[in-house]
C-alpha positions, 0 to 999 in steps of 0.5 A, spaced: 334 924 557 335 917 559 342 915 561 344 907 562 349 904 566 356 906 564 353 913 562 350 911 555 345 916 553 338 910 552 333 914 550 333 922 548 325 924 550 322 932 547 327 935 544 327 939 540 329 938 532 330 944 528 330 943 519 335 945 515 331 948 507 338 948 502 337 957 498 338 954 492 331 952 489 335 947 484 338 942 491 338 935 491 338 936 498 331 940 499 332 940 506 334 935 512 332 934 520 338 937 525 340 931 530 343 933 535 349 928 536 349 920 537 340 922 535 338 919 530 333 915 531 333 908 529 328 903 532 325 895 529 319 894 532 317 887 531 313 884 527 310 881 534 311 888 537 306 890 533 300 885 532 300 885 540 299 894 540 294 893 535 290 887 539 291 893 546 288 898 540 283 894 538 280 890 543 281 894 550 276 899 549 279 904 554 286 903 549 286 909 545 293 911 540 297 914 546 296 910 551 298 904 547 304 908 545 306 909 551 305 901 552 311 900 547 315 906 548 314 908 541 310 913 538 301 914 537 303 917 529 308 909 529 300 904 532 297 909 528 302 906 521 300 898 523 294 899 524 293 903 516 297 897 515 294 891 518 288 894 516 290 892 509 293 885 509 286 882 508 278 884 508 276 880 514 269 879 510 275 875 504 278 872 511 271 869 514 270 866 508 275 863 506 275 860 514 268 858 514 271 855 506 277 850 510 273 849 516 265 849 514 261 846 520 267 848 526 269 854 529 264 861 527 269 867 525 269 871 530 262 877 532 266 883 530 261 886 533 265 892 535 272 890 533 275 895 528 278 893 522 285 891 524 283 886 531 278 884 525 283 881 521 288 879 525 283 876 530 281 872 522 289 870 520 288 867 527 284 864 526 286 862 521 293 859 521 288 855 525 286 852 521 291 851 516 296 848 521 289 843 523 289 841 514 296 840 514 299 847 511 306 846 515 306 854 518 312 856 523 308 856 531 307 862 534 301 867 532 297 868 525 299 873 522 307 871 523 306 864 521 301 866 514 306 871 512 312 867 514 308 861 510 308 867 503 315 870 503 317 862 503 313 859 499 310 865 494 316 870 495 311 874 498 315 880 502 310 884 506 314 890 509 311 893 515 315 898 516 321 902 510 328 902 513 330 909 513 334 911 507 342 912 508 345 917 510 348 922 504 355 924 507 356 932 505 362 936 506 363 931 512 357 932 515 351 927 514 344 930 512 339 925 512 
């Protein structure tokens, strides 16, 4: 447990948590995790953190899921989910084709040799954002991933969920179950 100024708990580390399961097979709640007082996990990471973590993981040859998770203070499974999510945004070949269409004589696409798909997607989105800005598309300032996703939302109302929020807690008999 890490206690901050004022005696408030900031973070709980390595706390074993138990699972409970209802004995009734038809119970609507099934099973749930029992959290210590104040220990219900809820953490929100910005898109910039996810992109920076994936860039570190895919572009730094010595990085591992564990080292990146430790650096960004999250779980390695979170980094793995981000990796899958970013890799699934678009096919690198389609992004490279779009970039070359927007800039036929200019900048070559990033060299994919040794770069994992999520890292390549990030690099190509940076290239695409730069080209779109040069061609007059009003994108917000900042990294390509965020700018393109914001533009997709503003123009088409397309929402790209990095992660879904935790479901609301249900209260049964004065006890929160989740």
